[in-house]
C-alpha positions as CSV (number, residue, x, y, z in Angstrom):
1,M,205.3,185.8,-103.5
2,T,201.6,186.3,-102.7
3,V,199.1,183.6,-103.5
4,L,197.6,185.8,-106.3
5,Q,201.1,186.3,-107.7
6,A,201.7,182.5,-107.7
7,L,198.4,182.1,-109.4
8,R,199.2,184.4,-112.2
9,R,202.8,182.9,-112.6
10,T,201.3,179.5,-112.7
11,H,198.6,180.5,-115.2
12,R,201.4,182.0,-117.5
13,D,203.6,179.0,-117.2
14,L,200.8,176.7,-118.2
15,L,199.8,178.8,-121.1
16,L,203.3,178.7,-122.5
17,A,203.3,174.9,-122.1
18,G,200.2,174.7,-124.2
19,C,197.8,173.4,-121.5
20,P,194.1,173.7,-122.2
21,D,192.1,175.3,-119.4
22,A,195.2,177.0,-118.1
23,M,193.5,179.1,-115.5
24,V,191.3,176.2,-114.2
25,D,194.3,174.1,-113.8
26,A,196.2,176.9,-112.1
27,E,193.5,177.3,-109.5
28,M,193.4,173.7,-108.9
29,L,197.1,173.3,-108.4
30,L,197.1,176.3,-106.1
31,C,194.2,175.0,-104.1
32,T,195.8,171.6,-103.8
33,A,199.1,173.2,-102.7
34,T,197.6,175.5,-100.1
35,G,194.5,173.2,-99.0
36,W,192.3,176.3,-99.8
37,K,188.9,176.4,-101.6
38,R,189.0,178.3,-104.8
39,H,187.2,181.4,-103.5
40,R,189.8,181.9,-100.9
41,L,192.5,182.3,-103.6
42,Y,190.9,185.7,-104.4
43,L,189.6,186.7,-101.0
44,D,192.9,186.1,-99.3
45,G,195.2,186.4,-102.4
46,D,197.4,189.1,-100.9
47,R,198.7,186.7,-98.2
48,E,202.2,185.2,-98.7
49,L,202.4,181.7,-100.1
50,G,204.3,179.7,-97.4
51,P,207.4,177.8,-98.3
52,D,205.9,174.4,-98.0
53,S,203.1,175.4,-100.3
54,A,205.4,176.9,-102.7
55,A,207.6,173.8,-103.0
56,E,204.5,171.7,-103.4
57,L,203.2,174.1,-106.1
58,E,206.5,173.9,-108.0
59,R,206.6,170.1,-107.9
60,M,203.1,169.9,-109.2
61,L,203.7,172.6,-111.9
62,G,206.6,170.8,-113.3
63,R,204.5,167.7,-113.8
64,R,201.7,169.7,-115.3
65,R,204.1,171.6,-117.7
66,A,205.1,168.2,-119.0
67,R,201.4,167.7,-119.8
68,E,200.8,165.1,-117.2
69,P,197.0,165.0,-116.7
70,L,195.9,167.3,-113.8
71,Q,193.7,164.5,-112.4
72,H,196.8,162.3,-112.0
73,I,198.7,165.0,-110.3
74,I,195.9,165.8,-107.7
75,G,195.1,162.1,-107.5
76,E,191.4,162.3,-107.9
77,V,188.4,163.7,-109.9
78,G,184.9,164.4,-108.9
79,F,182.3,162.3,-110.8
80,L,178.7,163.0,-110.0
81,D,178.3,162.6,-106.2
82,S,181.5,160.6,-105.8
83,T,185.2,161.2,-105.8
84,I,187.2,158.8,-107.9
85,I,190.9,158.2,-107.4
86,T,192.8,158.4,-110.7
87,T,196.0,156.8,-111.8
88,P,197.5,155.8,-115.2
89,S,195.9,152.3,-114.7
90,A,192.5,153.4,-116.0
91,L,190.7,156.0,-118.1
92,I,190.2,159.3,-116.4
93,P,186.4,159.8,-115.8
94,R,184.9,162.5,-117.9
95,P,181.8,164.7,-117.7
96,E,180.3,163.0,-120.8
97,T,180.1,159.7,-118.9
98,E,178.3,161.3,-116.1
99,A,175.5,162.0,-118.6
100,L,175.5,158.3,-119.6
101,V,174.9,157.5,-116.0
102,E,172.0,160.0,-115.8
103,L,170.4,158.6,-118.9
104,L,170.7,155.0,-117.6
105,A,169.1,156.1,-114.2
106,T,166.2,157.8,-116.2
107,A,165.6,154.6,-118.3
108,L,165.4,152.6,-115.1
109,S,163.3,155.0,-113.2
110,G,160.2,153.3,-111.7
111,T,161.8,149.9,-111.8
112,Q,163.8,147.9,-109.2
113,P,166.6,146.2,-111.3
114,A,168.3,143.4,-109.4
115,L,171.3,143.0,-111.6
116,I,173.3,145.6,-113.7
117,L,176.4,145.1,-115.7
118,D,179.1,147.7,-116.0
119,L,181.2,146.5,-118.9
120,G,184.8,147.7,-118.9
121,T,184.5,149.6,-115.6
122,G,188.1,151.0,-115.5
123,A,188.4,153.1,-112.4
124,G,184.7,152.3,-111.5
125,P,183.1,155.6,-111.8
126,I,180.0,154.2,-113.4
127,A,179.8,151.3,-111.1
128,V,180.1,153.6,-108.0
129,S,177.4,156.0,-109.3
130,V,175.0,153.3,-110.4
131,A,175.4,151.5,-107.2
132,A,174.5,154.6,-105.2
133,R,171.3,155.3,-107.3
134,F,170.2,151.5,-107.1
135,P,171.3,150.4,-103.6
136,R,169.1,147.1,-103.9
137,A,170.6,146.0,-107.1
138,M,173.9,144.1,-107.4
139,I,176.4,145.8,-109.9
140,V,178.8,143.5,-111.7
141,A,181.7,145.5,-112.9
142,T,184.2,143.9,-115.3
143,D,187.5,144.8,-116.9
144,V,190.2,142.9,-118.8
145,S,192.8,144.8,-116.8
146,I,193.7,143.5,-113.4
147,R,195.3,147.0,-112.5
148,A,192.0,148.8,-113.4
149,I,190.1,146.3,-111.4
150,E,192.3,147.0,-108.4
151,L,191.9,150.7,-108.8
152,A,188.0,150.2,-109.0
153,R,188.2,148.4,-105.8
154,Q,190.0,151.4,-104.1
155,N,187.2,153.6,-105.4
156,L,184.3,151.3,-104.2
157,A,186.1,151.4,-100.7
158,R,186.6,155.2,-100.8
159,N,182.9,155.9,-101.5
160,G,181.5,153.3,-99.2
161,V,179.9,151.1,-102.0
162,E,179.3,147.5,-101.1
163,N,176.8,146.3,-103.7
164,V,179.3,145.9,-106.6
165,Q,181.1,142.6,-107.6
166,L,184.3,143.1,-109.5
167,V,185.2,140.6,-112.1
168,V,188.4,140.3,-114.3
169,C,187.2,139.1,-117.9
170,S,187.1,140.2,-121.5
171,M,183.7,141.5,-122.6
172,L,181.0,138.9,-121.7
173,D,183.3,135.9,-121.7
174,A,183.0,134.9,-118.0
175,L,179.3,136.0,-117.6
176,R,176.3,133.7,-117.7
177,A,173.7,135.8,-116.0
178,R,170.9,137.8,-117.6
179,F,171.1,141.6,-116.6
180,D,168.4,144.2,-116.1
181,A,170.8,146.7,-117.7
182,L,174.1,146.9,-119.4
183,V,176.1,150.1,-119.4
184,A,179.5,150.7,-121.1
185,N,181.9,153.3,-122.0
186,P,184.1,151.2,-124.2
187,P,187.1,152.2,-126.3
188,Y,186.0,154.1,-129.4
189,V,188.8,156.1,-130.8
190,P,189.9,155.1,-134.2
191,T,193.6,153.8,-134.0
192,A,195.0,156.3,-136.4
193,L,193.6,159.1,-134.6
194,I,195.2,158.4,-131.2
195,E,198.3,160.1,-132.0
196,Q,196.5,163.2,-132.8
197,L,194.9,163.4,-129.3
198,E,196.1,165.8,-126.6
199,P,199.1,164.6,-124.7
200,E,197.0,164.3,-121.5
201,V,194.8,161.7,-123.2
202,R,197.4,160.0,-125.4
203,L,199.9,159.6,-122.9
204,G,197.8,159.7,-119.7
205,D,195.1,157.1,-120.4
206,P,195.8,153.4,-121.1
207,R,195.8,152.8,-124.9
208,I,193.6,149.7,-124.4
209,A,191.0,152.2,-123.0
210,L,191.0,154.4,-126.1
211,D,191.7,152.2,-129.0
212,G,188.6,151.1,-130.8
213,G,190.3,149.6,-133.9
214,P,190.5,151.0,-137.4
215,D,187.0,152.7,-137.4
216,G,186.7,153.1,-133.6
217,L,183.7,150.6,-133.9
218,R,185.5,147.3,-132.9
219,V,184.3,147.0,-129.4
220,L,180.9,148.8,-129.9
221,S,180.2,146.4,-132.8
222,H,180.9,143.4,-130.5
223,I,178.7,144.8,-127.8
224,A,176.0,145.4,-130.3
225,G,176.2,141.8,-131.5
226,C,176.2,140.0,-128.1
227,A,174.1,142.2,-125.8
228,C,170.9,140.4,-126.6
229,S,172.0,137.3,-124.9
230,A,173.1,139.2,-121.8
231,I,170.0,141.4,-121.1
232,R,166.6,140.0,-120.1
233,P,163.4,141.2,-122.0
234,G,162.6,144.6,-121.1
235,G,166.1,145.4,-120.0
236,V,168.2,148.4,-120.9
237,L,171.3,148.9,-123.0
238,A,173.3,152.2,-122.4
239,L,176.4,153.0,-124.5
240,E,178.8,155.9,-124.9
241,T,180.3,156.3,-128.3
242,G,182.6,158.7,-130.2
243,E,181.5,161.6,-132.4
244,G,179.8,160.4,-135.4
245,Q,179.3,156.8,-134.2
246,S,176.0,156.9,-132.4
247,A,173.9,156.6,-135.5
248,L,176.0,153.7,-136.8
249,V,175.7,151.8,-133.4
250,A,171.9,152.4,-133.4
251,G,171.8,150.9,-136.7
252,M,173.7,147.9,-135.7
253,L,171.2,147.4,-132.8
254,S,168.2,147.8,-135.1
255,R,169.4,145.2,-137.5
256,E,169.8,142.7,-134.5
257,G,166.1,142.6,-134.4
258,C,165.8,142.2,-130.5
259,W,165.6,145.8,-129.5
260,E,162.9,148.5,-129.3
261,D,163.1,152.1,-128.6
262,V,166.6,152.5,-129.9
263,R,167.5,156.2,-129.6
264,L,170.3,158.7,-129.4
265,G,171.3,160.9,-126.5
266,S,173.4,164.1,-126.6
267,D,176.1,165.4,-124.4
268,L,176.2,168.9,-123.1
269,A,177.6,170.3,-126.3
270,G,174.6,168.9,-128.2
271,T,176.6,166.1,-129.9
272,H,175.1,162.7,-130.2
273,R,177.2,160.6,-128.0
274,F,174.9,158.0,-126.4
275,V,172.9,155.1,-127.7
276,M,170.0,153.8,-125.6
277,A,167.9,150.7,-126.3
278,R,165.4,148.3,-124.7
279,R,165.3,144.6,-125.1
280,L,162.1,143.5,-126.7
281,R,159.7,142.4,-123.9
282,D,158.2,139.5,-126.0
283,A,161.7,138.1,-127.1
284,K,161.8,134.3,-127.0
285,N,165.5,134.1,-126.1
């Protein structure tokens, strides 16, 4: 079997299994099995697929047909300028969250933040990326899951990041510092909708990283209610939300009375997915 024949067969099998983005997945699996870059699949596609590569492809294809996430099969995913190890211990980093990091970096441009909080770090993609953009800052990255914190520790080491402190805690419970910025991609899927998600998400990501309670706003509303005490005057809050939730979260922040410049940000599809706010500079507490 040639490489191109293997690619077509893999694409067909993934389509039959109902996998979204079947061709992209087929290319990624074949690239992993052969060690080739994507363009070589087509330039040298008439070459025979070696027995070792064929066996590896078959092994990975079986896992993907069962709807195991591609990122878990390959073991990593690109996130901005970093590479993040992925396991079932934490949410798989997604492109939407890359935009959250960029929005935060823009909001902090021209400043020299000393202390930034990544609340619910998971595998650590936000912490890794923010630390690279602000090498003089200390990033405190928290998670309630010890397994997620250990995965984040691996990702810090893999990407050569040293200015991140990992803390196991729930929300802000163990933190007493005032931060220049707080960034979070919290659970925001309404509980009843989790069973309707694609198998890759429903079974591949930890439920604790998905479940936002009955309306999806349980964690977001908690953050909105306590972030004032965690951010210094003039500091920045950056949150990722689910579809249709951004305006509601922005309203919560506005009612707190300690925020200014509360605004929404959109993802690449134009959907309002992010909420940004700045702590009032003349706040008395």
